[in-house]
Every structure is written in C-alpha cells, then in structure tokens.
C-alpha positions as CSV (number, residue, x, y, z in Angstrom):
1,S,-33.3,-13.0,-33.9
2,S,-30.3,-14.3,-32.1
3,H,-28.1,-11.3,-33.1
4,L,-30.5,-8.8,-31.5
5,R,-29.8,-8.5,-27.8
6,S,-32.7,-5.7,-26.7
7,S,-35.1,-2.9,-28.1
8,R,-35.3,0.5,-27.0
9,R,-37.7,3.5,-28.0
10,D,-36.4,6.5,-29.9
11,N,-36.3,9.7,-27.7
12,E,-38.6,11.7,-29.9
13,S,-40.8,9.6,-32.1
14,G,-41.2,6.6,-29.2
15,R,-41.1,3.9,-31.7
16,Q,-39.4,0.6,-30.8
17,V,-36.4,-0.2,-32.3
18,L,-33.6,-2.8,-32.4
19,V,-30.0,-2.5,-30.9
20,P,-27.6,-5.0,-32.7
21,G,-25.3,-7.1,-30.3
22,S,-22.3,-6.8,-32.7
23,R,-21.8,-5.5,-36.0
24,S,-22.5,-7.2,-39.4
25,S,-19.8,-7.4,-41.9
26,P,-20.0,-5.1,-45.0
27,M,-19.4,-8.3,-47.2
28,A,-22.1,-10.1,-45.5
29,A,-24.8,-7.0,-46.3
30,I,-23.2,-7.1,-49.9
31,A,-23.8,-10.8,-50.1
32,A,-27.3,-10.8,-49.0
33,L,-28.3,-8.0,-51.5
34,A,-26.1,-9.6,-54.4
35,A,-28.3,-13.0,-53.9
36,L,-31.5,-11.3,-55.7
37,V,-31.9,-11.4,-59.2
38,V,-30.7,-8.3,-61.1
39,T,-32.9,-7.7,-63.8
40,C,-35.3,-4.4,-64.8
41,V,-38.6,-6.2,-65.0
42,P,-40.6,-7.9,-61.8
43,F,-39.2,-9.9,-59.2
44,A,-39.8,-12.3,-56.3
45,A,-40.6,-10.3,-53.0
46,V,-38.0,-10.6,-50.2
47,G,-39.6,-11.8,-46.9
48,R,-40.7,-9.4,-44.7
49,D,-39.7,-11.3,-41.3
50,S,-36.0,-10.8,-42.3
51,V,-36.5,-7.1,-43.2
52,H,-38.3,-6.4,-40.0
53,E,-35.5,-7.9,-37.8
54,M,-32.6,-6.0,-39.5
55,A,-30.6,-3.5,-37.1
56,Y,-29.0,-0.3,-38.0
57,S,-25.5,-1.2,-39.8
58,E,-23.0,1.2,-40.3
59,Q,-21.7,-0.3,-43.3
60,E,-25.2,-0.1,-45.0
61,A,-25.1,3.6,-43.9
62,V,-22.3,4.3,-45.8
63,M,-23.6,2.4,-48.9
64,F,-26.9,4.4,-48.6
65,A,-24.9,7.8,-48.0
66,Y,-23.3,7.0,-51.6
67,V,-26.5,6.6,-53.1
68,S,-27.8,9.9,-51.7
69,T,-24.8,11.6,-52.9
70,A,-25.5,10.2,-56.3
71,A,-28.7,11.8,-56.5
72,Y,-26.8,15.2,-56.5
73,C,-25.3,14.1,-59.7
74,D,-26.9,15.4,-63.2
75,N,-25.4,12.4,-65.1
76,V,-27.0,9.9,-63.2
77,D,-28.2,7.1,-65.5
78,D,-28.2,3.4,-66.2
79,D,-24.5,3.7,-66.9
80,W,-24.1,4.4,-63.4
81,D,-20.8,6.5,-64.2
82,C,-21.0,9.6,-61.8
83,G,-17.6,9.4,-59.8
84,V,-16.8,8.2,-56.7
85,S,-20.4,7.5,-55.4
86,C,-20.9,5.3,-58.2
87,E,-17.8,3.7,-57.9
88,N,-18.6,2.8,-54.4
89,T,-22.2,1.4,-55.1
90,P,-21.4,-1.4,-57.8
91,G,-24.3,-3.2,-58.8
92,M,-26.8,-0.5,-59.3
93,T,-28.8,-1.1,-62.6
94,C,-32.0,0.1,-64.2
95,V,-31.6,4.1,-63.3
96,E,-34.1,6.3,-64.3
97,K,-34.7,10.1,-63.2
98,A,-37.9,12.1,-61.8
99,S,-37.6,15.3,-61.8
100,N,-39.5,18.8,-61.6
101,E,-37.3,21.3,-62.8
102,S,-39.6,24.3,-61.9
103,V,-39.1,23.7,-58.3
104,D,-35.5,21.8,-58.4
105,V,-37.1,18.5,-57.2
106,H,-35.0,15.4,-58.4
107,A,-35.0,11.6,-57.6
108,F,-34.1,8.4,-59.3
109,V,-35.2,4.6,-59.0
110,G,-33.1,2.1,-59.7
111,R,-32.2,-1.4,-58.7
112,L,-29.3,-2.1,-56.4
113,K,-28.5,-5.8,-56.4
114,G,-31.8,-6.6,-57.7
115,E,-34.0,-4.6,-54.9
116,C,-35.6,-1.4,-55.9
117,V,-34.0,1.5,-54.6
118,L,-35.6,5.4,-54.4
119,A,-33.2,8.1,-53.7
120,F,-34.1,11.9,-53.6
121,R,-31.6,14.6,-54.2
122,G,-31.1,17.0,-51.2
123,T,-30.5,20.8,-50.9
124,D,-26.3,21.8,-51.3
125,S,-26.1,25.1,-49.9
126,P,-27.4,26.5,-46.6
127,A,-29.5,29.2,-48.4
128,G,-31.0,26.4,-50.4
129,F,-32.0,24.7,-47.4
130,R,-33.9,27.2,-45.9
131,E,-35.8,28.5,-48.9
132,D,-36.8,25.0,-49.9
133,A,-37.9,24.2,-46.1
134,K,-39.8,27.5,-46.0
135,D,-39.3,27.0,-42.3
136,N,-40.4,30.4,-41.3
137,G,-43.7,30.2,-42.5
138,P,-46.4,28.1,-41.3
139,P,-46.9,24.3,-42.2
140,I,-49.6,23.1,-44.7
141,L,-52.1,20.2,-44.7
142,L,-50.9,17.0,-46.3
143,P,-53.8,15.5,-48.1
144,G,-54.9,12.3,-47.3
145,C,-53.2,12.3,-43.7
146,E,-54.8,12.0,-40.6
147,H,-54.3,10.8,-37.0
148,A,-56.5,10.4,-34.4
149,G,-59.2,12.3,-36.0
150,S,-56.7,15.4,-36.6
151,P,-55.5,16.3,-39.9
152,C,-51.6,16.2,-40.3
153,K,-49.4,19.2,-41.3
154,V,-45.8,19.4,-43.0
155,A,-43.2,22.1,-43.8
156,A,-44.8,24.2,-46.6
157,G,-41.8,23.7,-48.9
158,F,-41.1,19.9,-48.3
159,G,-45.0,19.3,-49.1
160,E,-45.1,21.2,-52.1
161,Q,-41.9,19.7,-53.2
162,Y,-43.2,16.0,-52.6
163,A,-46.5,16.7,-54.3
164,S,-44.8,18.2,-57.4
165,I,-43.2,14.8,-58.1
166,A,-45.2,12.1,-56.1
167,E,-47.0,11.1,-59.4
168,K,-44.1,10.6,-61.7
169,V,-42.1,8.7,-58.7
170,R,-44.9,6.4,-58.4
171,A,-45.3,6.0,-62.1
172,L,-41.5,5.4,-62.2
173,L,-41.7,2.7,-59.5
174,Q,-44.5,0.8,-61.3
175,E,-42.6,0.7,-64.7
176,H,-39.5,-0.7,-63.1
177,G,-41.8,-3.4,-61.7
178,C,-41.3,-2.1,-58.0
179,K,-44.9,-2.6,-57.7
180,S,-46.8,-2.5,-53.8
181,D,-45.6,-6.2,-53.1
182,K,-41.8,-5.6,-53.8
183,P,-39.4,-4.2,-51.1
184,L,-38.3,-0.6,-51.8
185,M,-35.5,1.1,-50.2
186,L,-35.4,4.8,-49.7
187,T,-32.6,7.3,-49.1
188,G,-31.8,10.8,-49.2
189,H,-29.6,13.7,-47.7
190,S,-30.9,17.2,-46.2
191,M,-34.0,18.2,-48.4
192,G,-34.1,14.6,-50.1
193,A,-34.3,13.1,-46.5
194,A,-37.5,15.0,-45.7
195,L,-38.9,14.0,-48.9
196,V,-38.0,10.4,-48.1
197,A,-40.2,10.7,-45.0
198,L,-43.1,11.9,-46.9
199,A,-42.7,9.3,-49.7
200,V,-42.5,6.5,-46.8
201,W,-45.6,7.7,-45.5
202,D,-47.2,8.1,-48.7
203,L,-46.1,4.9,-50.4
204,A,-46.7,2.5,-47.4
205,S,-50.4,4.3,-47.0
206,R,-50.7,2.8,-50.8
207,G,-49.7,-0.6,-49.8
208,H,-45.9,-0.6,-50.8
209,T,-43.6,-2.6,-48.9
210,I,-40.9,-0.6,-47.8
211,S,-37.7,-2.8,-46.5
212,K,-35.7,-0.1,-45.2
213,A,-34.8,3.7,-45.3
214,Y,-31.9,6.0,-44.1
215,T,-31.7,9.3,-44.4
216,F,-28.8,11.9,-43.5
217,G,-29.2,15.5,-42.2
218,Q,-33.2,15.0,-42.1
219,P,-34.8,18.3,-41.0
220,R,-38.2,18.1,-39.0
221,V,-40.7,17.2,-41.5
222,G,-44.1,17.6,-39.9
223,D,-46.5,18.4,-36.9
224,P,-47.2,15.8,-33.9
225,V,-50.3,14.4,-35.9
226,F,-48.0,14.0,-39.0
227,Q,-45.6,12.1,-36.5
228,G,-48.4,10.0,-35.2
229,A,-49.6,9.0,-38.7
230,F,-46.0,8.3,-39.9
231,E,-45.3,6.0,-37.1
232,A,-48.7,4.2,-37.5
233,I,-48.2,3.1,-41.0
234,A,-44.6,2.6,-41.0
235,K,-44.3,1.1,-37.5
236,D,-42.6,-2.0,-38.8
237,V,-40.0,-0.2,-41.3
238,P,-36.3,0.3,-40.2
239,Y,-36.2,3.4,-40.8
240,F,-32.8,5.4,-39.7
241,R,-32.7,9.0,-39.4
242,V,-28.7,9.6,-39.2
243,T,-27.4,12.8,-37.8
244,R,-24.2,14.6,-36.6
245,G,-23.9,16.7,-33.5
246,D,-22.4,19.3,-35.8
247,D,-25.0,19.8,-38.1
248,P,-27.1,22.5,-37.5
249,F,-30.0,22.1,-40.2
250,V,-31.5,18.8,-38.3
251,Y,-33.1,21.0,-35.9
252,S,-35.1,23.1,-38.4
253,P,-38.0,24.0,-38.8
254,K,-38.5,24.5,-35.1
255,H,-42.0,24.6,-34.8
256,L,-42.3,20.9,-36.1
257,V,-40.9,17.4,-34.9
258,H,-38.9,14.3,-36.0
259,V,-39.6,10.9,-37.5
260,G,-37.8,7.8,-37.4
261,T,-34.9,6.3,-35.1
262,H,-32.6,8.7,-34.2
263,I,-28.8,7.2,-34.9
264,A,-26.4,10.0,-33.9
265,Y,-23.0,10.6,-34.6
266,A,-20.8,13.3,-32.6
267,G,-18.8,14.0,-35.8
268,A,-16.8,11.6,-38.2
269,V,-17.6,7.8,-38.0
270,A,-14.5,7.0,-36.1
271,Q,-16.1,8.9,-33.4
272,G,-18.8,6.5,-32.6
273,H,-22.4,6.7,-32.8
274,Q,-25.3,6.3,-30.5
275,L,-28.8,5.0,-31.1
276,C,-31.0,7.5,-28.9
277,D,-33.8,6.9,-26.8
278,N,-35.4,8.4,-23.8
279,S,-32.7,7.7,-21.6
280,S,-29.9,9.0,-24.0
281,T,-27.2,11.4,-22.3
282,Y,-24.9,11.4,-25.5
283,P,-24.8,15.2,-26.7
284,A,-25.6,14.6,-30.1
285,C,-28.8,12.7,-29.2
286,A,-30.4,16.2,-28.3
287,N,-33.4,17.0,-29.4
288,D,-32.6,20.8,-29.7
289,M,-29.8,23.0,-29.5
290,P,-28.9,26.5,-28.3
291,A,-29.7,29.3,-30.9
292,S,-25.9,30.8,-30.2
293,E,-24.4,27.4,-30.9
294,I,-26.9,26.5,-34.2
295,N,-25.9,30.2,-35.5
296,K,-21.9,29.3,-35.0
297,L,-22.3,25.7,-36.8
298,T,-24.4,27.7,-39.6
299,V,-21.4,30.1,-39.9
300,R,-18.9,27.2,-40.6
301,C,-21.2,26.0,-43.0
302,S,-20.2,28.8,-45.2
303,V,-17.1,26.5,-46.2
304,P,-18.9,23.0,-47.1
305,Q,-15.9,21.1,-46.1
306,K,-16.2,22.1,-42.6
307,C,-19.6,21.7,-42.2
308,G,-21.3,18.5,-40.7
309,H,-24.2,18.8,-42.9
310,F,-22.4,17.9,-45.9
311,L,-19.8,15.5,-44.2
312,Y,-21.8,12.5,-43.2
313,M,-20.0,9.0,-42.7
314,H,-17.0,11.2,-43.1
315,D,-13.6,9.4,-42.8
316,T,-15.3,6.0,-44.0
317,K,-17.0,7.7,-46.9
318,Q,-14.9,9.9,-49.7
319,G,-16.4,13.1,-50.9
320,L,-19.0,15.6,-49.8
321,M,-22.8,14.7,-49.6
322,S,-23.5,17.4,-52.7
323,D,-22.8,18.1,-56.3
324,D,-19.0,18.4,-55.7
325,S,-18.7,14.7,-55.1
326,C,-20.1,14.2,-58.8
327,S,-17.8,13.6,-61.9
328,G,-17.7,11.5,-65.0
329,P,-15.5,10.0,-67.5
330,V,-13.9,13.2,-68.3
331,V,-13.1,14.7,-65.0
332,R,-11.7,10.9,-64.2
333,S,-9.5,10.7,-67.5
334,A,-7.9,14.3,-66.7
335,L,-7.1,13.6,-63.1
336,R,-5.3,10.3,-64.1
337,E,-3.2,11.9,-66.8
338,I,-2.2,14.7,-64.6
339,A,-1.3,12.4,-61.6
340,A,0.2,10.2,-64.4
341,H,2.5,13.2,-65.5
342,R,3.0,14.2,-61.8
343,R,1.9,17.7,-62.1
344,F,0.4,17.3,-58.8
345,D,-0.3,14.6,-56.3
346,V,-4.2,14.6,-56.7
347,R,-4.6,12.5,-53.2
348,S,-2.9,15.3,-51.3
349,H,-4.2,18.3,-53.0
350,R,-6.3,20.5,-50.8
351,A,-10.0,19.5,-50.9
352,T,-11.2,23.2,-52.0
353,D,-8.8,23.1,-54.7
354,D,-9.8,20.0,-56.0
355,V,-13.3,20.8,-56.2
356,H,-12.6,23.8,-58.0
357,F,-10.6,21.6,-60.4
358,M,-13.4,19.2,-61.2
359,Q,-16.0,21.8,-61.4
360,I,-13.9,23.6,-64.5
361,V,-13.1,20.2,-65.7
362,A,-16.6,19.1,-65.9
363,T,-17.8,22.0,-68.0
364,G,-15.2,21.1,-70.8
365,G,-14.3,18.6,-73.2
366,D,-11.4,16.2,-73.0
367,D,-9.2,18.6,-74.3
368,E,-9.9,21.6,-72.0
369,A,-9.9,18.8,-69.1
370,R,-6.2,18.0,-70.3
371,R,-5.1,21.5,-70.5
C-alpha cells in the first residue's frame, strides 16, 4: 500500500507491524465504516486485504476508547444512550450485553456503522484490578492452547473470568450474524483489555475473522507459550495495545508477558506517541518500571482523575475510562436545566464534584435530579 512506508517489530512480542507515513483523517475512517450496511442480520464480509494493511490510527483509537468506556455503563443497550461515550460513537446499533454477575464480568456485542464490535468491561479501581488479575498467584492452564508442544498458561483471574463468559459471547456473536467469516472488531480497557487478548486467541482459533483490536491499559496476560500461540494465530490481526507512561498497571502481573503491537503515549495525546520496537528508547516503551516508581504511580491512582490508567486518549477523549463517565437521559436533562438556570457553569466545574453530582443524580428520578 502506498501510504505505508516501513515495517517494524514490536519490542516485546516480536510481531511485524506497519508504520503509517501520515495520519488518516477521522472523517475518512468514519466514512469507510459508514459504507457498511447497518442491519442486525448477517451481512457481506469486508475484504481481508484492506483490513490487514491498516496501520495504527489515533482517530480510531479515540473512537475505540469511547466504546471501551461505554462497556462500563449499566444502561448500554440498543438505544445507545449512555452519555458522552455513546454520544461520541454515533451509529452503534444492535447492542446486547453478555454478563456473568457472579464474577462481575461484562461485555457487549453491537454493530458500529455495520461492522461487528465486541467490547469488554474493565476494572474501575486499583484494588479491583489486583483482585481480577490474581496477580500474586500462579498462572493457570488455558484449555486448548499450546505452542511448540508446550501448554499455555495465563493469569488465573483473567483466565477464569473469560471462561465464565466465553460461551455466552460466542452465542451472542452467532445470534447477531457475526459468524466466523464476518469481520469483528474488539476493544477493552484494563481487565477488559486482558479479556480482549483471550477472546482474540479463542475466536481466531475458531476461525473468526478479527479485523482489528484496540486495547487500553492492558496488563500482562499469559506466559511466553501463550504469547507464541497468540502471535501464531493472530499474526495478521492489527492488534494495538495502547499504554501510557504513567499507568502502573500495565506492568502486572510481573511473571507474565505482553501480546500485541505496543503503542506508547507518555501521557496525554498532545504529548505524542511512539510505536515501540526493539530499538525504541522512548521511555514509555519500556517493558518494565522500577518498583518505587510503580508504587508512586499507584498511590496517585487513589484519585482517578490523576491516574493514567483512567485517562487514556485524554485531552482528545472526554471523561474517565470508568463508570464515572456513564450517564443517561436523567443526568443530561438535569445538567442542561441547571446550566440554563445559571446555578453553576458545568464546563468549568471541578471534575471530582462533577462525578459526585452525576452519581447522585443517576440514582434518582427526574424530580430528585432537578432538586
């Protein structure tokens, strides 16, 4: 493709990736997706050649960051009315959730401009992240996975959580016409990103056509054997693992390794990003971080608004990567009415108070919201 100037290899996974010679416009990406037929029944497949040649797109990353955030919202359904995340991803239809409440695992399947999307909900607290990963325990065998004659092992928490919902996800994909020969996009944040990695391996192993995947704040998922199995089955999948240099959780669990093409941001989008390879000296590309620095960043994460783990694509994307960004019609009508009566300026109000206000409003009816 003429818009690609070179290829590199990711510094940890070793997989070949494409480096864009110039940024694509967000309207071009949206227009390409809009060309697909929006329907909840089976549809024609997108050509694989064009899919495989796609490079990392910052505009697409922002879009998928919104979709990943929407996965946190309890009221995500076919109305696609969950607040800022839904508002910034128009065209999502045929939305249906798959959940296992006993282990607090949630995902949804939908159609974004006609193409199938699978999004996994993440963990919205540092304590929850550690519990979900079970990062202090030994990894467990991943059934059906082996590479070079050895069995794969993955983080116990992530493996158990994906197993608890995998059958429901596969059934939901079938019901929505997202069968193995139809392109499927995946996204997730935090624990949801880890589940994306397991889903890509699982679904690709079953013959599904994975057109692309964008993850944010993805932890280490499996051992080197799983890494090898993942790269073998998903070698042609544009799988972008987006990280921030101030996110302490991407270095856990310590005894495991990463998968996917590493796209590193130092912090906010305006600070720029780097496609990491073996020669990268960009600090955010580092595969590890001193324990003292991880501890310092973890302490900062006690305040989500100051925690890189919840600020992916920040300064371009609105809201945190958590359920704090979720709202419904009650919240928005209340905010509009309060702003109209000049009780306070919503745009300049402090983020922490905004979040607290929305949490209060979201639990009440219209009358309470207006009070």
